[in-house]
N, C-alpha and C positions, 0 to 999 in steps of 0.2 A: 762306870758311873751311869751310863745310859740305861743299863739293865735295872739299876736301883730306881731311877726316875720312872722307868716303864712300870715297875711293880707299884710304885707309889701312886701314879696316875690311875692305874687299873684299880687299885684299892679305893681311891677316892670316888671313881665312877661307879664301881660295883656297890658301894655302900649308899649311893644316892646322895652324897654330900653336896653336890651341885644342885641347886634348886632351879631346875630348868625343865619345862614340860617335855621338850623334844628329847632331852637326854634321859628323862624318866621313862619315856615310852620305848626307847631303843637301846638295848644293851650294846655296848661298844667294846671292841677288842683293840687294845693298844698292841700292835704287832711288833713295833721296833721304835727305839729312840736313839738317834745319832747325835752325839755331843760334838761340839766344836773343840778343837785342841785346847782352847783356854777355858772350856766348860761354861762359857757365858751364854751359849746358844744351844738349844736342843730342838732338833727336828723330830716331831712326833708323827709316826705313821699309824693310822687308825683305820678300822673297818667296822661298820655297824653289822650286827647280826644279820645274816642272809643278804647283806649288801643293800638292805632296804633304806630308802630315803637318805642316801649317803650325803647329798648336798646339804640337806636340812641339818643333819647331825654335825657335819663339818662347820656349818655356820654357827650352830649352838656352841660348839667347842671354842670357836674363835671369839664368840661374844663373851664367853666366860673365861677367857685366857688370863686376865688379871687375877681372878680368884684362884685359878688352878696354879698359877705361878707362885702366889703367896703360900698356898697349901704345900706345894712341893718344897719350897724354900724352908718352911717350918719343919717338915718331916725328914728331909734329906740334909745331912751335914755337908754343906758346901760353903766355900768362901763367899761366893756370889750367888744370887738367885738367878738361875738360868732363864733366859727369855725363850718361851715356848712358841714353836711354829707348828701348826697342825696341817697335815697333808693326808689325802686319801692314799691308802696302800694299794697300789695297782698290781702288785706281784701275783695276787690270786687270779686276777683277770688275765695276766700274761700266761700263767701256768695253764689255765683253762683253754686259752687260745692255742698254745703249743700242743696240748693234749688233743684238741679238736683236729689240728693239722695232722698229727700222727695217726689219727683214726680215719683219715680220708682214704677212700679206696685206692686212689692213685698212689699214695705214699705207702699204704699197706702192701700193695703189689710189689713195690720196689724193696720193701723190707722183708719180703717172704723168707721162708726157711732157708738158712744158709746151706750150701752144698757141702755134704760131708765127704771127706776123702777116705 
């Protein structure tokens, strides 16, 4: 169900159905939607293109939550309209941090070529 909500939100945002200046200027990627077991709550993880103005985009999504909830409820066949909660997706930042750590010369030295027998 989370994947269906993710596709629906992505479609709404890609088409520009939300009349908001910030959302019109910044393409947004919905990276994941996690549904509660009772399907009444959906945590939506998002990332603006290139990570630009993330706080402003997050604020715009939160401002338009009621509209987005109505649209998702109308397009997705669910018993209840899920309450949406928008959060920034930090997984890209964590991945970049891990990559940076692995490229550190001290770590690269320890990860050198394995000794072949």
